[in-house]
N, C-alpha and C positions, 0 to 999 in steps of 0.2 A: 484275670480280670484287671488287676492293677496295670499290667503291661499294656493291655488293650487301651485302657483309659489314658495312659501316658502317651501312646501313639496318637490318639485323637487330639489331645491337648497340643502336642507338637505340631501336627498337621494344621490345626487351626491357627497356631502362631505363625507358621510359615505363610499361610494364606493371607493373614492380616498384614504381614510385612511386605508381601508381594504387592498387595493392593495399595499399601501406603507408598510404595516405590513407583507408582505410575500416576503422576499428577494429571489432572484433567486439562490443564492449560500450560502453555509456554508463555512465560512472562518476559517482556522485551523492553529494554531501554536503549536509547541511542548512545553514541560514544560519550557525549557530555553528561548523560544522565538527566536530560531535561524533558524528554518526550517518552511517554509510556503507553503500552497497550498489551493486550494478551490475545492469544489465538488458541483454539482447541489443540490439544497435543496430537491429534490425528493429522495435523499439517506438518509437512517436512520443510525445514529451513534450507534455503538455497543461497549460494554465492551470487551476488548481483552484479559482478563486474561486467558480464555480457549485456545486462540490461542498461547499465550506465553508458556503455559505449554505443549501444543502439540509440538511446535517447539523445545523445549529444552528437554522434557522428565522429567523435574524436578517435584518433589513432591511439592504441593502448600505450605506445611509447612516447607520445607527444607531451610537451610541457603542459598543455591544457588538461590532459588526462591526469598528470601528476598533481597539479594544483587542485583539481576536482576531488581527488582522493583525500586531500587535506581538509577541504572545506565542506564536503558532502558525505553524509553517512546514509547508508541504505541497507535494507534487508528485504527478503521475500519469503513467502511461505506458500506451499502448494499442497492441496489435499489429494491430488491425483495419485493413483497407484504407481505411476511412473513420472515422478516430479521432473519438471523442466522449466527453465526460465522462459522458454517459448510460449508457455501457457499464460503469460501476462496478457497476451492479445487474443487468445482463442483457446478455450478449454470448456469441457463439459463439467469440470470440477472447479471449486472455488480457488482463487488465487489472490493473495494479499501482497501488495508492495508498499513499503513505507520508506520515506526518506526525510532527512533533515538537512536544510541548506543554511549555511552562514552567509548572510547577504553582504555584498560589497557596498561601499558608500553609494555608488552609482545605482545599484539595484534597490537600495533602500529608498532612494529618491523617486524611483519609477514604480514602486510596488503599489498595487491597487486591488480592489476586489476582483476585477476582471483578470488581472494578472494571476491572482490566486486560482481562478477558475481554469486558466490555461496553463497551469504550471507544469503539467505532464503531457496532456493531450489537447488538441484544438477543440475548444468548447464554445467560445464566444463567436458571433458572426464574423467579426473582423479577422480573427485569427484563422477561422475555417476558410474564409475567402483567400487569405494569404497562402494557406497550405495548399489549396487547390491550384492557385496560380503558380506556385513554385513547382508543383508536380507537372503541370502542363508545360512549363518552360523547360523542364528537364526531359520532356518527351516520354513520360511514364504515367501509368494510371495511378491515381491516389489509392493508398492502402485503405484509408478510412472513407467510407461512403455512407450515405443515407442517415445522417445525424438526426437523432430524435431526443429532444429534451424531455425528461420525465419529471424532474423536480429541481428546484433551485432555492436554497435556503441560506440566508445570511446568519452567521453565528456571532452573538455578542457574549464574550466569555469574561472570566474573572480578571480583575486588575487591568482592564483595557485591552487584553488580547482580543483579536477578532478573526473571523474566517468565513469560509463558505463550505457548504455541502451540496454537491451537484450530482444528480443521478441522470445518466443518459445512455442511449444506444448508439452503436455504430455497426454497420454491416462490414465485416472483415472477411473477405473471401466469400464462401457460400453461406456463412452463418452470421447471425446477429448477436453481438456481444454487448452485455450490459455492464456498465461501470458505475461504481459509487465512489465519488472523489471528495475527500475532506481535506481542506488546506487551512492551516492556522498560522497567522502572523503573531509572534509574541508581542507583549506590551511595549517592548523597547524598539520594535521594528527591526530586530537584529537577525532573527531566524524565521524560516518558514518550515513547518512540519506538515507532511502530506501523507495521507493513507489512501491507496487506491485498491478497491476490492472489485474483482471481476469474475464473470463466468458467462457462458452462453445464456441468452435471454430466458430460455425455458428453465434452466437451472436456477437462474436468479429469481424468477417469480416464485418458484417452489420453495426457495430457501431464504427469502428476503429477511424474515424475522431473525434468522441466525446471523446474517450479515449486520443487521442493526445492532445486535448484541456486541459483535466485534468492534464496530465503529464507535459505540458508546464508551468503550474502554480507552479510546485514543485521546490522551490528555497531555497537557503540559504539566511538568512537575516544578515545584518551587524548592530549590536547594537552599539550605541554610547559609547565612552569610550575606 
């Protein structure tokens, strides 16, 4: 009887240790430790080098790409059973991309709420028109079609930081993808922190409450000193 009871206690202890070793969330900070968020641990973290090269069009060995690695931090998380950076623009499973940019003096002077809206994808009418014109000039069909604005919110944050949160649809290929874009300019106008959450529109409507919880953890941190 004592031996059986000892085994039960041991198995219970092993189970508790196993449960404690599996956190519910992955906690994320940028390289400088100024931007924070968390995602469910069911998301897989990805290397974003391919995303950065896609968004900028830079050659990986160029000086522009080297400087960007110094001034830009980014990460991505995919909940697909087969995670891929390609799911940034089209997936039936949630995808989270986050980035923090140190702004140059020229960029600081040009920053605006509309620039925050357009920081990753074309959102404002002016930039969408420019995007379509550039695609036509290059003789190719635009990847992003059928823009639909769902919501647009201006964020007034602590200590003078400000930002926007925009939710919108784009038709990409045969599917409609929904994006939830939050961009925050810190109080000094020195950095922009962006979170982009996306999945196909059917997925997004079904899981919008989950995405709200992820977005609500996206915050600027105040470091001592």
